[in-house]
Each structure stands twice: as C-alpha cells, then as structure tokens.
C-alpha positions in Angstrom: 30.0 81.3 1.0 30.0 85.0 0.8 32.8 86.6 2.9 30.4 89.0 4.6 28.4 86.1 5.9 31.6 84.6 7.2 32.5 87.6 9.5 33.0 86.3 13.0 31.4 88.1 15.8 34.3 87.0 18.1 37.3 87.2 15.8 39.7 87.0 18.7 38.3 83.6 19.9 38.2 82.3 16.3 42.0 83.1 16.0 42.6 81.6 19.4 41.1 78.4 18.0 43.3 78.6 14.8 46.3 78.9 17.1 45.7 75.4 18.5 44.3 73.8 15.2 46.4 70.9 14.3 45.8 71.2 10.7 47.2 74.9 10.5 49.9 75.0 7.9 53.5 76.0 9.2 53.3 79.3 7.2 50.2 80.2 8.9 51.5 79.2 12.4 54.2 81.8 11.8 51.8 84.5 11.0 50.3 84.1 14.4 53.5 85.1 16.1 52.2 88.7 15.5 48.9 88.2 17.3 48.7 90.1 20.4 45.0 89.8 21.5 45.6 86.4 23.3 47.8 84.8 25.7 50.3 83.4 23.1 48.5 80.1 22.6 50.4 79.5 19.5 53.5 79.0 21.4 52.1 75.9 23.2 51.7 74.1 19.8 53.5 70.6 19.9 54.7 70.9 16.2 56.9 73.8 16.6 60.1 73.6 14.9 63.4 74.8 16.3 63.4 77.7 13.7 59.9 78.7 14.8 61.0 78.6 18.4 64.0 80.7 17.7 61.8 83.1 16.0 59.4 83.4 19.1 62.3 84.0 21.4 63.5 86.8 19.1 60.3 88.5 19.1 60.6 88.6 22.9 56.9 89.0 23.6 56.1 88.2 27.1 53.0 86.1 26.5 54.4 84.2 23.6 57.5 83.4 25.8 55.3 82.4 28.8 53.4 80.1 26.8 56.7 78.7 25.2 58.0 78.2 28.6 54.9 76.0 29.4 55.3 74.0 26.1 56.3 70.4 27.3 57.9 69.7 23.8 60.4 72.7 24.3 63.9 71.4 23.6 66.4 71.7 26.4 68.4 74.3 24.5 65.6 76.8 24.6 64.8 76.0 28.2 68.4 76.8 29.2 68.0 80.2 27.3 64.8 81.0 28.9 66.2 80.2 32.3 68.2 83.4 32.0 65.3 85.5 30.6 64.7 88.8 32.3 61.1 88.1 32.9 60.4 86.1 36.1 57.1 84.8 35.1 58.7 83.3 32.0 61.4 81.6 34.3 58.8 80.5 36.7 56.7 78.8 33.8 59.7 76.7 33.1 59.2 75.0 36.3 55.9 73.5 35.4 57.7 70.8 33.4 60.5 70.4 35.9 60.1 66.6 35.5 61.7 66.8 31.9 63.8 69.9 32.5 67.7 69.4 32.3 69.2 69.8 35.7 71.4 72.7 34.4 68.1 74.7 34.3 66.8 73.7 37.8 70.1 74.4 39.4 70.0 78.0 38.0 66.5 78.5 39.1 66.9 77.3 42.7 68.6 80.5 43.4 66.4 82.7 41.3 65.9 86.3 42.5 62.2 86.1 41.8 60.4 84.4 44.8 57.7 83.1 42.4 60.4 80.8 40.7 61.6 79.5 44.0 58.1 79.0 45.3 57.1 76.9 42.2 60.1 74.9 42.8 59.1 74.4 46.5 55.8 73.2 45.3 56.8 71.0 42.5 57.1 67.3 43.2 59.6 66.8 40.4 62.0 69.3 41.8 65.2 67.0 42.7 65.2 66.5 46.4 68.7 67.9 46.9 67.7 71.1 45.2 64.4 71.2 46.9 66.1 70.8 50.3 67.9 74.1 50.0 64.6 76.0 50.1 64.3 75.1 53.7 66.8 77.8 54.3 65.3 80.2 52.0 65.2 83.7 53.2 61.5 84.2 52.2 59.3 82.6 54.9 56.4 82.2 52.3 58.6 79.9 50.2 59.6 77.9 53.3 55.9 77.7 54.3 55.1 76.4 50.6 57.8 73.8 50.8 56.3 72.6 54.1 52.9 72.4 52.8 53.7 70.7 49.4 56.4 68.4 50.6 55.0 66.3 53.3 57.5 63.4 52.6 60.6 65.5 52.8 63.6 64.0 54.5 63.3 64.2 58.3 66.3 66.6 58.5 64.3 69.1 56.4 61.1 68.5 58.2 62.9 69.2 61.4 64.1 72.6 60.1 60.7 73.5 59.0 58.8 72.3 62.2 61.2 74.5 64.4 61.3 77.5 62.0 61.2 80.9 63.8 58.2 81.9 61.6 54.8 80.8 62.9 53.5 80.4 59.5 56.1 78.0 58.5 55.7 75.9 61.6 52.0 75.9 61.0 52.5 74.6 57.4 54.9 72.0 58.6 52.5 70.6 61.2 49.1 71.0 59.8 45.8 69.3 59.3 46.0 69.8 55.7 48.8 69.3 53.2 48.8 69.7 49.5 49.8 65.9 49.0 49.5 62.6 50.7 50.4 60.9 52.8 50.6 63.2 55.8 53.9 63.2 57.7 54.4 61.8 61.2 56.5 64.4 63.2 59.5 63.2 65.1 58.5 62.0 68.5 60.9 64.1 70.4 59.5 67.2 68.9 55.8 66.4 69.8 55.8 68.1 73.2 56.9 71.3 71.8 54.5 71.1 68.8 51.6 70.4 71.2 52.6 73.5 73.3 52.8 75.7 70.3 49.3 77.3 69.4 50.1 77.2 65.6 51.0 73.6 65.4 48.9 72.1 68.2 46.0 71.0 66.0 48.3 69.3 63.5 50.1 67.5 66.3 47.0 66.2 68.1 46.4 63.1 66.1 50.1 61.9 66.9 49.9 62.6 70.7 49.7 59.9 73.3 46.4 60.3 75.0 46.8 60.2 78.7 44.1 61.6 81.2 45.8 65.0 81.5 46.5 65.5 77.8 42.8 64.6 77.0 41.5 67.0 79.5 43.9 69.8 78.3 43.0 69.3 74.5 39.2 68.9 75.1 39.3 72.3 76.9 41.4 74.0 74.3 39.7 77.2 73.0 40.5 76.4 69.4 37.7 74.2 67.9 40.2 72.7 65.5 42.2 71.3 68.2 39.2 69.8 69.7 38.1 68.5 66.2 41.4 66.8 65.8 41.1 65.2 69.3 37.8 63.9 68.1 39.5 62.1 65.2 42.2 60.5 67.4 42.1 56.7 67.1 42.8 56.2 70.8 40.1 58.4 72.1 38.3 56.8 75.0 34.5 56.4 75.0 33.8 59.1 77.7 35.9 61.7 76.0 34.1 60.8 72.7 30.6 61.3 74.2 31.8 64.8 75.6 33.0 65.9 72.1 29.7 64.6 70.5 28.0 67.6 72.1 30.8 70.0 71.7 29.4 73.7 70.9 31.5 73.7 67.6 29.6 71.7 65.1 32.9 70.7 63.2 33.9 68.8 66.2 30.6 66.9 66.4 31.1 66.1 62.6 34.4 64.4 63.5 32.7 62.3 66.2 30.0 61.5 63.5 32.8 60.2 61.2 34.4 57.7 63.6 34.0 54.0 63.2 33.6 53.4 66.9 30.7 56.0 67.4 27.7 54.2 68.5 24.8 54.4 65.9 22.3 56.2 68.3 25.0 58.9 69.0 25.7 59.1 65.3 21.9 59.7 64.6 21.9 62.4 67.5 24.9 64.2 66.0 23.3 64.1 62.5 20.0 65.7 63.8 21.6 68.3 66.0 24.0 69.5 63.4 21.3 69.9 60.8 19.1 71.7 63.3 21.8 74.1 64.8 23.2 74.6 61.4 19.8 75.9 60.0 19.2 78.1 63.1 22.5 79.6 63.4 22.0 83.3 63.5 24.0 85.4 61.0 26.7 87.5 62.6 26.1 91.2 62.7 28.1 93.7 60.7 30.3 94.5 63.6 31.2 90.9 64.4 34.9 90.1 64.8 36.7 87.7 62.5 36.5 84.9 65.0 32.9 85.2 65.4 32.3 85.2 61.6 34.5 82.0 61.2 32.7 80.2 64.0 29.4 81.1 62.3 30.7 80.0 58.9 31.9 76.6 60.4 28.5 75.9 62.0 26.7 76.8 58.7 29.0 74.5 56.7 28.7 71.6 59.1 25.6 70.1 57.5 27.2 70.2 54.2 30.4 68.5 55.7 28.2 65.6 56.8 27.3 65.1 53.3 30.7 65.3 51.7 32.7 63.3 54.2 34.7 60.5 52.6 35.2 57.6 55.1 38.1 55.2 54.2 36.8 52.6 56.8 33.6 52.6 55.0 35.1 52.1 51.6 37.2 49.3 53.1 34.0 47.4 54.2 31.2 48.9 52.2 28.3 46.2 52.3 27.0 47.2 55.7 26.6 50.8 54.6 25.0 50.6 51.1 21.6 51.3 52.8 22.9 53.8 55.5 20.7 56.8 56.1 23.7 59.0 55.6 24.7 60.2 52.1 28.4 60.3 53.0 28.5 56.7 54.1 26.7 55.6 50.8 29.2 57.6 48.7 32.0 56.2 50.6 30.7 52.7 49.9 30.3 53.5 46.3 33.9 54.4 46.1 34.7 50.6 46.7 35.9 48.3 43.9 35.0 45.2 45.7 31.1 45.5 45.8 29.1 42.7 44.3 27.0 43.5 41.2 23.8 43.6 43.2 25.2 46.2 45.6 26.5 48.3 42.5 23.1 48.2 41.0 21.5 49.4 44.2 23.9 52.3 44.6 23.6 53.3 40.9 19.8 53.8 41.5 20.4 55.6 44.7 18.0 58.7 45.2 21.0 61.0 45.9 22.9 62.1 42.7 26.4 61.9 44.3 26.0 58.3 45.2 25.0 57.4 41.6 27.8 59.4 40.1 30.4 57.9 42.4 29.4 54.3 41.8 29.3 55.0 38.1 32.8 56.5 38.3 34.1 53.6 40.3 32.6 50.8 38.2 31.7 52.2 34.7 32.1 48.7 33.3 29.1 47.5 35.4 26.7 50.2 34.2 24.3 48.8 31.7 23.0 51.0 28.9 19.7 51.9 30.2 21.2 52.8 33.7 23.9 54.9 32.0 21.3 56.9 30.1 19.2 57.4 33.2 22.2 58.6 35.1 23.1 61.1 32.4 19.5 62.2 31.9 19.0 62.8 35.6 22.3 64.8 36.1 22.1 68.3 36.8 25.3 70.4 36.8 26.1 72.4 39.9 28.6 75.1 40.6 30.3 73.3 43.5 33.5 71.2 43.3 31.8 68.2 44.6 29.7 67.2 41.6 30.9 69.6 38.8 33.6 67.2 37.8 31.1 64.9 36.2 30.0 67.5 33.7 33.8 67.9 32.4 34.7 64.1 32.0 33.3 61.3 29.7 32.8 58.6 32.3 30.0 56.5 30.7 30.2 55.5 27.1 27.3 54.9 24.6 27.1 53.0 21.3 26.6 54.8 18.0 22.9 53.8 18.0 22.3 55.5 21.2 24.4 58.6 20.3 22.4 59.1 17.1 19.2 58.9 18.9 20.6 61.4 21.4 21.1 63.9 18.5 17.2 64.7 18.5 16.7 64.2 22.2 14.9 67.0 24.1 17.7 67.0 26.7 20.6 69.4 25.7 23.1 67.4 27.7 22.4 64.2 25.7 22.4 66.1 22.4 25.9 67.2 23.1 27.1 63.6 23.4 26.0 62.8 19.8 29.1 64.0 18.2 31.0 61.4 20.2 30.0 59.2 17.4 32.9 59.6 14.9 30.4 58.5 12.1 27.6 60.7 12.9 25.7 61.3 9.7 26.3 64.8 8.2 22.6 65.6 8.4 22.5 65.1 12.1 25.7 67.0 12.6 24.3 69.9 10.6 21.1 69.8 12.8 23.3 69.9 15.8 25.3 72.9 14.5 22.0 74.9 14.6 21.1 73.7 18.1 19.9 76.6 20.4 22.2 75.3 23.2 25.9 76.5 22.7 27.2 73.4 24.5 25.7 71.3 21.7 27.1 73.5 19.0 30.6 73.5 20.7 30.6 69.8 20.9 29.8 69.3 17.1 32.0 72.0 15.8 35.2 69.8 15.4 33.3 66.8 13.8 34.7 65.5 10.7 31.3 64.9 9.1 30.1 68.4 9.7 29.1 70.0 6.5 31.4 72.9 5.5 28.7 75.5 5.3 27.5 74.5 8.9 31.3 74.8 10.1 31.6 78.3 8.6 28.4 79.4 10.3 29.8 78.4 13.7 32.8 80.7 12.9 30.3 83.5 13.2 28.4 82.1 16.2 27.3 84.3 19.0 29.0 82.2 21.6 32.7 82.8 22.2 33.5 79.1 23.0 31.5 77.9 19.8 33.5 80.3 17.7 36.9 79.1 19.1 35.9 75.5 18.8 35.1 76.1 15.1 38.4 77.9 14.6 40.2 74.9 16.2 38.5 72.4 13.7 41.0 70.4 11.7 38.4 70.2 8.9 38.5 73.9 8.3 39.9 74.4 4.8 43.2 76.2 4.3 41.6 79.0 2.1 39.3 79.8 5.0 42.1 79.8 7.5 43.8 82.3 5.1 40.9 84.5 4.9 40.5 84.5 8.7 44.2 85.5 9.2 43.7 88.3 6.6 40.7 89.5 8.5 42.6 89.7 11.6 45.3 91.6 10.0 47.9 88.9 10.1 
C-alpha cells in the first residue's frame, strides 16, 4: 500500500494505540519514550523491563512518570524511588496500587507534604489501618473529611475522633446519609444525643435514634427535609407519623415513605401519583432565587426519577409478590434476585421497561435463551445517564458464532458491532465491517485477527479518533508498518 494512502488523519491517536500494542517490539517501545503528545501511555505497559523503567525515570518527564507510577507491574525498587520524587502528582499516583506497595513507600507517603497524596491514602481501602488512622489527626480538614467518608468501618476510636471533630464538614462526613463504601457505620450510642443536636450530623444520626414521642415530633418538624426523609426511613416509625410524612411538602420525604415495606398499598399509590403530578408542575425558580429554593426545586423535579431508580433490598429478598408491580423500581428490585423461578425470570426479561429487562439479564444471563438475548440487545437504546449506560459498556449476553456472523450484515449497528466477538469471523465479513458507516463497528473490528491487512491499514487513516487508536493497538499490525508510523511521528 502506498505510504501516502496510509497517512493517518489522527496520527496522535494512532501512536497512542501503538503505545499499548502488545506486539510492539522492545526497540520501538523505547522510541515512544520521546513521544510528548499523549499522557505517557507507554509507561503503563506490563512488559517494561527494569532497564526500560530506569530509562523512563532518567528522562524525568512528568506524564511518563505519572503513568509509570500507575503501572501495577512496577517493581518495588522503583516505587521507593518515585515515593521521593519532587512531583506530588507522581507520588499520589503510587497510592492507586497501595495493595501491592511495600510498606516502606506508604510509611513515607503518609506524612507527604502534598495533601493530594494524603487524601488518596485516606480514601484508599488498601492503606494499612495503623497508617490510615494517623490521618484522623491530619491538619487538613479536607483530608479528615475524606477519611470519614471513605472509611466507614474505621476502628471506633478513629470514628469517635471524626464524629467530634471541631470542623463541621468533618463531622458531617463522619455521620452522613452517604458513604463511599458499605456498610454504613453505627455511631456510638453515647454520642447520639450530640449528633442529633448538631445540624450537620442530625440527618445521618436519625436512622439510629430511639423514637419516643418527643423525638418524632421534633424530627418531623425539622426544617431540613433530609432530616424528615431519614425519619421516614426509620424502621420503628409508627403508622401515624408515617401517614403524616406521606404528604410532606418535600417530595423526597414522600419517596422514602413510598419505599417502606410497611406502607399500605393505597398510600403508596397516592404517593406515586402525587409525586409525578407535583414534580411535573413544579415552577422553575426565578433567576434571583436563593440556593435553598433552587435545591428544593431540584429535589422536587428529581423525585419522580427517584421513584424509578429506587433499589429495595426487601423486595429483592422476597421478589415473587412484586414481579407484576405497577412500579418500575419494584420490578427492577425483584429482577435483582437470584432466587426467582424460570417462569418469573422469563416474565421480567420481557418487561415493557428496559431497565427491568437489563437487570434481569444481568442477574441471570445463563437463563436468557438466544432469541430473548437478541431481542434484548436489539431493543436496547444507549442513554447518557448512569442508570442504563453501563449495559453499553459490558458484554453481558453471549452469542454463538452463527448468530455473530449473521449480525455482521444486520441493519442494527449495535448488533453489527458484536460480530467481531467471533474469533473466527471470516475475513470477507471482517473487511465489510471495517468499511461500516458506524465508527463503533469499525472500532470493534479493528483488532480482529482475520481482518485483511489492507483493511486494517485503511483504519489507521480513519476519520474517527477512536477507530484510528484501535487500529494502532492491533497486535496484527506488521512491524514494518509500526516502523513507518513511528518515523512519520518523528520518533
């Protein structure tokens, strides 16, 4: 193929692909150390020798070193060296693989002058407990707050320090309705009165409170809707208080009552209808509205979505009564159960709501027959929200080669992009996919072993950045073409 025809439109992306290409010869790997138009991807390669690593360290480029620090194959000798590097971002990157880091490195970093390093150690579940505990006395309140948020199962002595911290944001993180990890902690009982009295910890403490009549009255009248919402979740909430909260002005409080296992079905239906109606009719705040008004408006607008995305463990634990529920969140929660009979699985796999089908398929992929699997994938439509987009990035359902080859000529681009999953896809089909109008299809076929060379070379010059990068990363790209690309990039 003529070199002029090979000229990549996105040379930078092609070189990025080469940087992670498992077939790139060692001599060419070294040439990429001089590449300065990326984030130092070559330093993340798993096949770097100690000589190569020493060369990268000697070059002392910040992006190369940052990527090197993120390399989980980095020998301890070099981790120790990088722990003393002048760039805090490099030192912080070492913390990512704290689980395999030598203790010597972590002991050095726990007192690092760069707060990013200490914050990453506070967040990291692989930081040794004795070292992590020291951060409860860190002079930076942001680090103490990060420790409280990310270490809910810290020893009681550490949690006591954080729960009584002089800084409000630290106390709030230590007694919260949200933690970065589960399970949520139970605060010491002797601290509960102070936590309930403190506005910044009150919401997080409510679920642990003993509900006498005075406490219920006080919490139900709290001006903070998050406090009332947490009261609505309390397992010991009496029926009269539950009924009052079911008509609370804040819709997020009503949602919590909706999600309770002891809420009567007629009340649940009323809440569902009222939340949708009031959420739709909520007037937009004016340009001069204060932050509290805007937040209240947002919570009310989001409430109808929250009804759909609730995940209810009590439904998952006893799913059969809920597989025909009128509420999407109940059916999704039922579909998360691994104890459903085949008939219930089939029913949920054919649910009108996509999230129910996807959840059931993810829970029991071994019970999805071929026709149903194809129907689910054919009906799937990617969204830009975190609640369904995960399906588009994972291979949950599998198909036999006969189906994958049929998909190669399917009108649906999503299914065509599945065809390269067949390792023995015929070259003529691979070549056809390499000329597909959809870049996701071309990207999927770029690294295929049966893709004809001329088609692969054309993908190096593809108009799509991600296709060009995938072509550069193909282990079936011949060495002479790798050489040409490096020369073209001036390497």
